[in-house]
C-alpha positions, 0 to 999 in steps of 0.5 A: 232504666231500660224497660222490659219489652217482651212477654213475660213467658211463653205461657203468658203469650199462650194464655193471653191469645186465648183470653184477650177478648175477655178483657174489659174495655181499655181505660183512657191513657191518662187514667193511671194505675199507680197506687192501685191494686191489680189482679193477675190474669194468669200464672207464669208472670215474671218481672224484669227489665232489659239490660244495657246489652239489650237482653232481657233480665228476669228478676223474679216470678210473681208468686202472689195473685194481687199486687200494688202498682208502684209505677206505670209507663208505656204499657208496663207496670212496676210491682214489688215481689219480696225484696225486688221491684221491677216490671211486667206487661200491663195486659197481664193484669186487671184492676180489682174492680174489673177482675170480678167481671173478667173471671165471671166470664171465664167461668161462664165459658168454663166452669172448671177453670180452677185458676179463675176461681182462685184469682176471682177469690183474691179479687173478692178478698180485696173488695172485702167480700171474705165469704165469697172469697173463701167459697172461690178458693174452696172451689179452686182447691176442689178442682185442683187438689194436690193429690191429682195424678196429673199434678204429680206428673207435672212435678214440683214446679206446678205444685209451687204455683198452687201453694199460693192458693193455700196461702191466700185462703190462709190469709182470708182465715187470718182476717176472720181471726180463725188462726187455726185454719189459717195456720193449717193452710200456711202449713200446707203451702209451705209443705208444697213450697218451703222456700216462700218467704211470704208464707213464712211471714203470713204464718208468723202473723197468724202465730202471733194472733194465737200468742205462740210468739216463739213460733212467730219469731221463728217464721219471721226469721225464716222469711228474713233468711230467705229474703234478707232485703225484705223490709216487711219481714224485718 
């Protein structure tokens, strides 16, 4: 396989230049991340690889915040996004155990860093700290509500990125068995981005928890329609 040997996007280069010094100390080369959950440092990360002609092939945008590492090689991590599994630069992610300290420092420098709240919230969720996770997602959405004028100016693409925050908060409510709040957040996420198979799947799970099975089946079916190869949706 040809490995991806470029930054995932111009955005990631800019963000990494500004925040690289905040990263925790590098781990030993033989300390594999395979099978571990990682938190993305920033948005705009894509997965892909280099084609036979040497040109980069982008496969998918990483629309979630946390991913399980499938493979690791030479500073690159392979993760799954929907039905696709491909590579992105390891320095765009952190192990969950390191993420809290990293985003704490970002928030110490800038207490209005909405992305830092959202990504730290996902890390808290992975660590089982649901109340802390909910507080961080509430703070993230309070700082970056979708009705802000600057968000509307940036347009639909910027809004799509924030749909993941509603989806993640919805997943937290779902874990707490508060299915009404979970469905409300999934509804909002799908209003922003109606083409996200993961959100349809998550809302289907929440509907199943409330017992309206016909709605759950409808959401599962929509997830399959968007991503027919995704085994979880089937």
